[in-house]
DRENBAVEX-184059 format. One record per residue (C-alpha): x, y, z; chain. Coordinates in nm, 3 decimals, decimal comma. Example, Ala and Ser with C-alpha at 12.3 -4.5 7.8 and 13.67 -1.06 7.14 Angstrom:
<sites>
+---------+---------+---------+-------+
|      px |      py |      pz | chain |
+---------+---------+---------+-------+
|   1,230 |  -0,450 |   0,780 |     A |
|   1,367 |  -0,106 |   0,714 |     A |
+---------+---------+---------+-------+
</sites>
This chain:
<sites>
+---------+---------+---------+-------+
|      px |      py |      pz | chain |
+---------+---------+---------+-------+
|  -0,174 |   1,823 |   0,465 |     A |
|  -0,220 |   1,465 |   0,582 |     A |
|   0,003 |   1,164 |   0,648 |     A |
|  -0,050 |   0,789 |   0,662 |     A |
|   0,127 |   0,456 |   0,619 |     A |
|  -0,020 |   0,219 |   0,358 |     A |
|   0,124 |  -0,122 |   0,276 |     A |
|   0,290 |  -0,411 |   0,457 |     A |
|   0,476 |  -0,318 |   0,774 |     A |
|   0,783 |  -0,516 |   0,890 |     A |
|   0,738 |  -0,773 |   1,164 |     A |
|   0,933 |  -0,729 |   1,484 |     A |
|   1,220 |  -0,968 |   1,558 |     A |
|   0,997 |  -1,130 |   1,819 |     A |
|   0,720 |  -1,194 |   1,565 |     A |
|   0,963 |  -1,324 |   1,304 |     A |
|   1,099 |  -1,570 |   1,561 |     A |
|   0,749 |  -1,665 |   1,677 |     A |
|   0,641 |  -1,735 |   1,320 |     A |
|   0,948 |  -1,954 |   1,261 |     A |
|   0,879 |  -2,139 |   1,583 |     A |
|   0,519 |  -2,196 |   1,477 |     A |
|   0,630 |  -2,337 |   1,143 |     A |
|   0,866 |  -2,577 |   1,325 |     A |
|   0,617 |  -2,681 |   1,589 |     A |
|   0,799 |  -2,507 |   1,875 |     A |
|   0,512 |  -2,275 |   1,972 |     A |
|   0,133 |  -2,268 |   1,949 |     A |
|  -0,095 |  -2,072 |   1,715 |     A |
|  -0,236 |  -1,898 |   2,022 |     A |
|   0,105 |  -1,779 |   2,135 |     A |
|   0,183 |  -1,656 |   1,784 |     A |
|  -0,149 |  -1,471 |   1,773 |     A |
|  -0,057 |  -1,297 |   2,098 |     A |
|   0,270 |  -1,176 |   1,945 |     A |
|   0,084 |  -1,047 |   1,638 |     A |
|  -0,141 |  -0,849 |   1,872 |     A |
|   0,163 |  -0,704 |   2,050 |     A |
|   0,311 |  -0,596 |   1,717 |     A |
|  -0,020 |  -0,443 |   1,612 |     A |
|  -0,054 |  -0,253 |   1,939 |     A |
|   0,298 |  -0,112 |   1,897 |     A |
|   0,227 |  -0,008 |   1,537 |     A |
|  -0,095 |   0,167 |   1,636 |     A |
|   0,088 |   0,351 |   1,915 |     A |
|   0,361 |   0,468 |   1,677 |     A |
|   0,106 |   0,597 |   1,428 |     A |
|  -0,095 |   0,774 |   1,696 |     A |
|   0,220 |   0,940 |   1,833 |     A |
|   0,306 |   1,057 |   1,480 |     A |
|  -0,052 |   1,192 |   1,445 |     A |
|  -0,120 |   1,021 |   1,114 |     A |
|  -0,467 |   1,093 |   0,982 |     A |
|  -0,574 |   0,738 |   0,900 |     A |
|  -0,455 |   0,431 |   1,088 |     A |
|  -0,329 |   0,117 |   0,912 |     A |
|  -0,292 |  -0,233 |   1,056 |     A |
|   0,037 |  -0,303 |   0,878 |     A |
|  -0,097 |  -0,622 |   0,712 |     A |
|   0,104 |  -0,820 |   0,969 |     A |
|  -0,046 |  -1,156 |   0,869 |     A |
|  -0,008 |  -1,104 |   0,493 |     A |
|   0,270 |  -1,314 |   0,342 |     A |
|   0,264 |  -1,085 |   0,037 |     A |
|   0,027 |  -0,841 |  -0,128 |     A |
|  -0,186 |  -1,114 |  -0,289 |     A |
|  -0,181 |  -1,438 |  -0,089 |     A |
|  -0,478 |  -1,404 |   0,151 |     A |
|  -0,703 |  -1,288 |  -0,134 |     A |
|  -0,581 |  -1,567 |  -0,363 |     A |
|  -0,640 |  -1,833 |  -0,099 |     A |
|  -0,989 |  -1,694 |  -0,030 |     A |
|  -1,089 |  -1,697 |  -0,400 |     A |
|  -1,240 |  -1,987 |  -0,589 |     A |
|  -1,067 |  -2,014 |  -0,927 |     A |
|  -0,726 |  -1,891 |  -0,804 |     A |
|  -0,426 |  -2,045 |  -0,633 |     A |
|  -0,072 |  -1,937 |  -0,539 |     A |
|   0,153 |  -1,989 |  -0,839 |     A |
|   0,530 |  -2,006 |  -0,873 |     A |
|   0,759 |  -1,819 |  -0,636 |     A |
|   0,863 |  -1,496 |  -0,809 |     A |
|   1,122 |  -1,234 |  -0,716 |     A |
|   0,957 |  -0,905 |  -0,624 |     A |
|   1,105 |  -0,642 |  -0,856 |     A |
|   1,478 |  -0,606 |  -0,781 |     A |
|   1,447 |  -0,677 |  -0,409 |     A |
|   1,560 |  -0,980 |  -0,213 |     A |
|   1,201 |  -1,082 |  -0,139 |     A |
|   0,964 |  -1,317 |  -0,316 |     A |
|   0,591 |  -1,364 |  -0,366 |     A |
|   0,370 |  -1,636 |  -0,506 |     A |
|   0,224 |  -1,500 |  -0,828 |     A |
|  -0,154 |  -1,559 |  -0,849 |     A |
|  -0,254 |  -1,831 |  -1,094 |     A |
|  -0,595 |  -1,905 |  -1,245 |     A |
|  -0,734 |  -2,255 |  -1,192 |     A |
|  -1,084 |  -2,222 |  -1,331 |     A |
|  -1,334 |  -1,970 |  -1,460 |     A |
|  -1,408 |  -1,625 |  -1,324 |     A |
|  -1,268 |  -1,592 |  -0,970 |     A |
|  -1,501 |  -1,549 |  -0,675 |     A |
|  -1,376 |  -1,417 |  -0,341 |     A |
|  -1,511 |  -1,496 |   0,003 |     A |
|  -1,400 |  -1,172 |   0,176 |     A |
|  -1,126 |  -1,209 |   0,436 |     A |
|  -1,215 |  -1,095 |   0,786 |     A |
|  -1,042 |  -0,966 |   1,099 |     A |
|  -0,762 |  -1,222 |   1,086 |     A |
|  -0,620 |  -1,032 |   0,788 |     A |
|  -0,783 |  -0,690 |   0,827 |     A |
|  -0,772 |  -0,605 |   1,197 |     A |
|  -1,010 |  -0,379 |   1,384 |     A |
|  -0,855 |  -0,042 |   1,467 |     A |
|  -0,945 |   0,231 |   1,720 |     A |
|  -1,009 |   0,508 |   1,470 |     A |
|  -1,046 |   0,612 |   1,108 |     A |
|  -0,853 |   0,372 |   0,890 |     A |
|  -0,714 |   0,290 |   0,551 |     A |
|  -0,678 |  -0,054 |   0,394 |     A |
|  -0,421 |  -0,154 |   0,133 |     A |
|  -0,510 |  -0,400 |  -0,144 |     A |
|  -0,336 |  -0,490 |  -0,471 |     A |
|  -0,440 |  -0,295 |  -0,777 |     A |
|  -0,643 |  -0,493 |  -1,031 |     A |
|  -0,370 |  -0,453 |  -1,293 |     A |
|  -0,098 |  -0,591 |  -1,063 |     A |
|  -0,324 |  -0,877 |  -0,951 |     A |
|  -0,412 |  -0,982 |  -1,306 |     A |
|  -0,056 |  -0,962 |  -1,438 |     A |
|   0,040 |  -1,326 |  -1,373 |     A |
|  -0,300 |  -1,469 |  -1,469 |     A |
|  -0,499 |  -1,494 |  -1,790 |     A |
|  -0,771 |  -1,277 |  -1,639 |     A |
|  -0,833 |  -0,912 |  -1,720 |     A |
|  -0,797 |  -0,644 |  -1,453 |     A |
|  -1,172 |  -0,588 |  -1,479 |     A |
|  -1,241 |  -0,956 |  -1,403 |     A |
|  -1,014 |  -0,934 |  -1,098 |     A |
|  -1,192 |  -0,616 |  -0,988 |     A |
|  -1,535 |  -0,778 |  -1,023 |     A |
|  -1,460 |  -1,117 |  -0,871 |     A |
|  -1,199 |  -1,041 |  -0,605 |     A |
|  -1,145 |  -0,676 |  -0,516 |     A |
|  -1,503 |  -0,548 |  -0,528 |     A |
|  -1,637 |  -0,810 |  -0,282 |     A |
|  -1,351 |  -0,734 |  -0,044 |     A |
|  -1,396 |  -0,357 |  -0,067 |     A |
|  -1,771 |  -0,391 |  -0,011 |     A |
|  -1,698 |  -0,583 |   0,311 |     A |
|  -1,463 |  -0,317 |   0,450 |     A |
|  -1,517 |  -0,046 |   0,707 |     A |
|  -1,259 |   0,204 |   0,585 |     A |
|  -1,231 |   0,566 |   0,478 |     A |
|  -0,969 |   0,496 |   0,213 |     A |
|  -0,857 |   0,194 |   0,010 |     A |
|  -0,505 |   0,226 |  -0,130 |     A |
|  -0,454 |   0,005 |  -0,435 |     A |
|  -0,086 |  -0,079 |  -0,456 |     A |
|   0,054 |  -0,088 |  -0,812 |     A |
|   0,425 |  -0,178 |  -0,823 |     A |
|   0,444 |  -0,284 |  -1,189 |     A |
|   0,253 |  -0,055 |  -1,426 |     A |
|   0,486 |   0,247 |  -1,394 |     A |
|   0,764 |   0,029 |  -1,532 |     A |
|   0,579 |  -0,016 |  -1,863 |     A |
|   0,703 |   0,198 |  -2,150 |     A |
|   0,344 |   0,250 |  -2,269 |     A |
|   0,122 |   0,196 |  -1,964 |     A |
|  -0,233 |   0,092 |  -2,050 |     A |
|  -0,433 |   0,326 |  -1,829 |     A |
|  -0,751 |   0,262 |  -2,025 |     A |
|  -0,762 |  -0,101 |  -1,908 |     A |
|  -0,676 |   0,008 |  -1,553 |     A |
|  -0,948 |   0,276 |  -1,557 |     A |
|  -1,209 |   0,022 |  -1,671 |     A |
|  -1,123 |  -0,198 |  -1,373 |     A |
|  -1,116 |   0,091 |  -1,127 |     A |
|  -1,465 |   0,198 |  -1,234 |     A |
|  -1,591 |  -0,136 |  -1,099 |     A |
|  -1,455 |  -0,046 |  -0,755 |     A |
|  -1,619 |   0,294 |  -0,717 |     A |
|  -1,921 |   0,367 |  -0,498 |     A |
|  -1,774 |   0,271 |  -0,160 |     A |
|  -1,472 |   0,404 |   0,031 |     A |
|  -1,248 |   0,659 |  -0,137 |     A |
|  -0,990 |   0,499 |  -0,365 |     A |
|  -0,624 |   0,572 |  -0,424 |     A |
|  -0,391 |   0,411 |  -0,676 |     A |
|  -0,031 |   0,415 |  -0,556 |     A |
|   0,247 |   0,362 |  -0,811 |     A |
|   0,513 |   0,225 |  -0,577 |     A |
|   0,886 |   0,182 |  -0,635 |     A |
|   0,914 |   0,328 |  -0,981 |     A |
|   0,937 |   0,635 |  -1,203 |     A |
|   0,579 |   0,746 |  -1,258 |     A |
|   0,659 |   0,981 |  -1,545 |     A |
|   0,502 |   0,754 |  -1,808 |     A |
|   0,179 |   0,700 |  -1,615 |     A |
|   0,153 |   1,070 |  -1,539 |     A |
|   0,197 |   1,155 |  -1,907 |     A |
|  -0,062 |   0,889 |  -1,993 |     A |
|  -0,320 |   1,061 |  -1,771 |     A |
|  -0,296 |   0,911 |  -1,421 |     A |
|  -0,458 |   1,228 |  -1,289 |     A |
|  -0,776 |   1,137 |  -1,478 |     A |
|  -0,820 |   0,787 |  -1,335 |     A |
|  -1,151 |   0,721 |  -1,150 |     A |
|  -0,993 |   0,746 |  -0,803 |     A |
|  -0,973 |   1,021 |  -0,543 |     A |
|  -0,594 |   1,004 |  -0,501 |     A |
|  -0,279 |   0,901 |  -0,689 |     A |
|   0,043 |   0,794 |  -0,516 |     A |
|   0,386 |   0,876 |  -0,661 |     A |
|   0,733 |   0,757 |  -0,558 |     A |
|   0,940 |   1,076 |  -0,537 |     A |
|   1,263 |   0,883 |  -0,497 |     A |
|   1,219 |   0,769 |  -0,858 |     A |
|   1,001 |   1,047 |  -1,004 |     A |
|   1,093 |   1,414 |  -1,052 |     A |
|   0,866 |   1,670 |  -0,894 |     A |
|   0,860 |   1,849 |  -1,231 |     A |
|   0,681 |   1,547 |  -1,381 |     A |
|   0,363 |   1,635 |  -1,189 |     A |
|   0,152 |   1,820 |  -1,446 |     A |
|  -0,004 |   2,156 |  -1,373 |     A |
|  -0,370 |   2,120 |  -1,289 |     A |
|  -0,321 |   1,771 |  -1,145 |     A |
|  -0,676 |   1,671 |  -1,070 |     A |
|  -0,637 |   1,433 |  -0,778 |     A |
|  -0,513 |   1,424 |  -0,420 |     A |
|  -0,144 |   1,338 |  -0,425 |     A |
|  -0,002 |   1,065 |  -0,204 |     A |
|   0,352 |   1,197 |  -0,199 |     A |
|   0,602 |   0,913 |  -0,147 |     A |
|   0,860 |   1,108 |   0,054 |     A |
|   0,978 |   0,834 |   0,292 |     A |
|   1,208 |   0,583 |   0,124 |     A |
|   1,095 |   0,230 |   0,211 |     A |
|   1,398 |   0,075 |   0,041 |     A |
|   1,664 |   0,247 |   0,250 |     A |
|   1,749 |   0,243 |   0,619 |     A |
|   1,868 |   0,604 |   0,598 |     A |
|   1,642 |   0,831 |   0,802 |     A |
|   1,486 |   1,131 |   0,631 |     A |
|   1,508 |   1,493 |   0,747 |     A |
|   1,155 |   1,624 |   0,819 |     A |
|   1,254 |   1,981 |   0,732 |     A |
|   1,390 |   1,871 |   0,393 |     A |
|   1,069 |   1,681 |   0,323 |     A |
|   0,863 |   1,988 |   0,412 |     A |
|   1,071 |   2,203 |   0,178 |     A |
|   1,031 |   1,953 |  -0,105 |     A |
|   0,656 |   1,921 |  -0,060 |     A |
|   0,616 |   2,299 |  -0,067 |     A |
|   0,743 |   2,294 |  -0,427 |     A |
|   0,484 |   2,044 |  -0,553 |     A |
|   0,215 |   2,200 |  -0,778 |     A |
|  -0,069 |   2,031 |  -0,585 |     A |
|  -0,276 |   2,166 |  -0,297 |     A |
|  -0,422 |   1,842 |  -0,160 |     A |
|  -0,133 |   1,621 |  -0,040 |     A |
|  -0,084 |   1,327 |   0,195 |     A |
|   0,269 |   1,226 |   0,294 |     A |
|   0,334 |   0,851 |   0,267 |     A |
|   0,624 |   0,608 |   0,222 |     A |
|   0,705 |   0,532 |  -0,142 |     A |
|   0,614 |   0,166 |  -0,088 |     A |
|   0,583 |  -0,103 |   0,176 |     A |
|   0,797 |  -0,039 |   0,483 |     A |
|   0,849 |  -0,415 |   0,514 |     A |
|   1,179 |  -0,373 |   0,327 |     A |
|   1,349 |  -0,208 |   0,626 |     A |
|   1,389 |  -0,343 |   0,983 |     A |
|   1,099 |  -0,275 |   1,217 |     A |
|   1,297 |  -0,038 |   1,440 |     A |
|   1,390 |   0,168 |   1,132 |     A |
|   1,030 |   0,164 |   1,006 |     A |
|   0,917 |   0,298 |   1,344 |     A |
|   1,156 |   0,592 |   1,316 |     A |
|   1,047 |   0,659 |   0,959 |     A |
|   0,685 |   0,688 |   1,074 |     A |
|   0,795 |   0,933 |   1,343 |     A |
|   0,973 |   1,142 |   1,080 |     A |
|   0,670 |   1,125 |   0,853 |     A |
|   0,464 |   1,284 |   1,129 |     A |
|   0,737 |   1,540 |   1,199 |     A |
|   0,748 |   1,631 |   0,829 |     A |
|   0,373 |   1,691 |   0,830 |     A |
|   0,411 |   1,922 |   1,130 |     A |
|   0,707 |   2,103 |   0,973 |     A |
|   0,519 |   2,155 |   0,647 |     A |
|   0,217 |   2,295 |   0,831 |     A |
|   0,441 |   2,547 |   1,012 |     A |
|   0,607 |   2,641 |   0,682 |     A |
|   0,267 |   2,695 |   0,519 |     A |
|   0,160 |   2,930 |   0,802 |     A |
|   0,487 |   3,122 |   0,784 |     A |
+---------+---------+---------+-------+
</sites>
């Protein structure tokens, strides 16, 4: 049993204010950078206290899941502001401006150095291509593969918030793109914020990745097929609610899943709850891992 925290983490109130002040010319980039570092240090401390197995940097400088990669890619630009699913947040959908995109990998400003084994979250090639005229394979080749090759990480979690909402999800096209990304760090595809029944029935357990993430606030445990052939990132912390989970209840739920290799994760980006709530959710994630280990021994 493992636990970790992929995705975008909420900024503290101090960082939100610092960023606003920077935009309005009331503080300096250096002072804002110092606040980012304070937020990062706090996030690392919370994860270490919860004994997560892979550290994440919380993507504290990412405006959304795509923007730094779009801005670092020739042939792409931020497109129109688009509502993110049914939330009260927005993102700038990637838009193609030329031929095949070519990324100059982003460095430590967007993917911070961490004091231990780490994971990195990137958009899935299907999600990235959705608002462009490019194929997921072209996004994988021109954008995601160069970034993954530049990483020092044990696991890359590819966040996919859209495909599970398709009535007939095209896993063949996704698999073709994911094949491009193999050969480096282990890969996970996480179907965030949605009922994964359709993608599971379509064969998500056969995708060329080491792990598959499922939102168990939208997906029934009974939808996990017997003989599921991948590590399961079990989305057991609800990133869309400020209610705090019971670690013992999580442990009991996980014990019923027909999978041996499991990592406990939030069901999506924790950025949708306040930072002080996100901190407590990470603590409960770690407590659930401990509770499940005790239950397994008993």
